[in-house]
N, C-alpha and C positions, 0 to 999 in steps of 0.2 A: 393324184395321188396313186399311191399301189396298194396293188390289192393284197386283200389282209387274207387269208384262210385260215382259219381254227379248225384244225382235222381232228385234232382229239376231240374236244369239246362238241363242234358238229355232229364228228360219229354218233356220242352218246344222244343225239337226240334225233336221229333219225327216224320218221315216222309219227312226230310230236308236232301239234298244232303251233306255229309261232302268238307267242305274248306278247303284248306290248305293254312296257312298263305304264306307268302316271307318274312316278317319282324318280327324283336321282337323289342319293342322300351323302354325304361327306362330310369328312372335319375343318375345319380353319389349316392344318396343317397341310394335308392333304389340295388345300385351295393355293396353300404361297408353293409347296413343292410343282404344284401346275404350274404355276404364275413362274415361277422361274425358271421350269425346265424349257419350256415354248419357247418365256421371250430370251434366252439365252445365244439364243439363234438370228436373234432378228438382223437383216433383213430376210433372212431363209425363213423358212417354213420350220414348226417345230414338230415332234411327233414322239408319241409315246404309245403306250399299251396301260389301258385303265383293265385293274386287279381287283376282285371283289366278291358281292356275291349276288343274289335273288335271280338269275334268269330264269324265265318258266314263268315269276310272281309281277306284282306289281312294283314293288318297290325294291330300286335297283341299290346298292351300297356297296362305293368307295372304300374300298381299306387302302390302297397304293398303288401311286403311278410308276411306270417302268418305261421311264426315260430311255429315248431310242437314238440313236444319230441318223437324220436323216441322209438314207441310201440314194439316195436318186440318182441317178446316170451312172451307178457305181457301178462292176463288174458284177458285181450280189446281187443289184437290183435292177437288171436291164432294163426299163419299160419301153411301151410304145408311145408315141404322143408328141406333143409339142410341151413346152414349158421347162423350168428351171427351179431350183432349191427354192426363189423366190415365192413360186407358186404351186407350186409340186411337192410331195414327199412318199418317200415309200419306206417299207420299214426292212430290214436287214434279216432274211427268215430266219439265219440262225439265233437270232435274237426275240424270232416270236417263238422258236423250239424252247430257249431257252425262259424267259418266261414261263410259259403252256406250263412247263416240269416245276420251276419253282413255284408257280401259283398253285400247284396241285396237291405238295408238299403240302399245302399247309391251307388243305384247304378251301382255295379260292378260287375262282374262275375269271377265265377272260373275258372281262363286258366288252367289250369293243375299245378304237383308239383314240385317241386326244391328237389334236394338230390347231396349228396357230396358223390364222389367216392376215398378216402381217401387216398390207396394204387394202384390206377387207373387210366387210362385216362379217360377223360368227353364225356367218347361213351359207349350208355344207351346197357348194357350187356343183353344176352337172359333172363334173368329172368325180368329184368327190363320190357322187351316188353311186356315177357307175363301178367305178374301183372298190368301192366300200361292201367290207361283206354285208347284204342282208342279216335281219334280225337281229342284229348288234347297237351300242349304243357309238355313238359321235358326239365328243367335246370338244367343242370347235372355239379356240379364245382368237379374237383381234389384235393389232398390235398396239389399242388406249385400252387394254385389259375389258371388252366388255367380254362374258363367257356365257354361254349356251349350249346346250344339249341336245340332241335328235335322238330321234329310235330310226332305222333307218329299215323300213318293211319287206318282207317277199319280192314285192314287185319297182322296191329303190324309191318308195317313196319317202324323205323326211318328216317325220313328224316331229317337233318341240314338246322338250319333257321338260317341268317344273324342274328345278333346283333347291336343294332345304343344306346350308353350311351349318354345321355345327360349332361353338364355340370350342370343346373339345367334348371327348370320350365320355365327359359325364353328365356336364350342361346338356339342356333341354336344345332341342333346335331351333334355330332360327330360319326366317324366310330371306332368300338369299336375291338379290337384287343385282340383275346382271348386268348393270353399269356402276356396279360400287366402287367406290373407292381401292386403290391401289393398297393391297397388304404392305405394309414397313415391313420394314427386315432391318 
């Protein structure tokens, strides 16, 4: 996984104690966009940035997904390590900056990254934990559409976070079951 640095967000939080959230919530439309974006490039890993609110609180709310091209191995994202786009991903730094600016103008924060594991379970790999930004959200979707959310602690240990998906912005939230049926479209 490509190193993802959130320079503007991290700079604002210098000296603050990290706070691990206990819930991630978003609406059904976000789930649909997430699944379609990440699985569209299968058998390669799909990736994107998660934009929303709630960093530093117990509840993260995902407002939108910023789909990104997997830049692993390109001139803009030369990474050390083995692997190809089927088992690794990297976000283009230019896309990260654009997403941060777009989010900031709308009162949103970069909560973390999402990516797919086309051929494995949606659990962070050692590589994911080594390259991800600590104290951020990591949302992983398997090739079988199993979705799980993880918070990466300061010492890079992943903790699973429950997911809550709303029918829409008006209705109350319903519990999300990670092995749910695919979203029809």
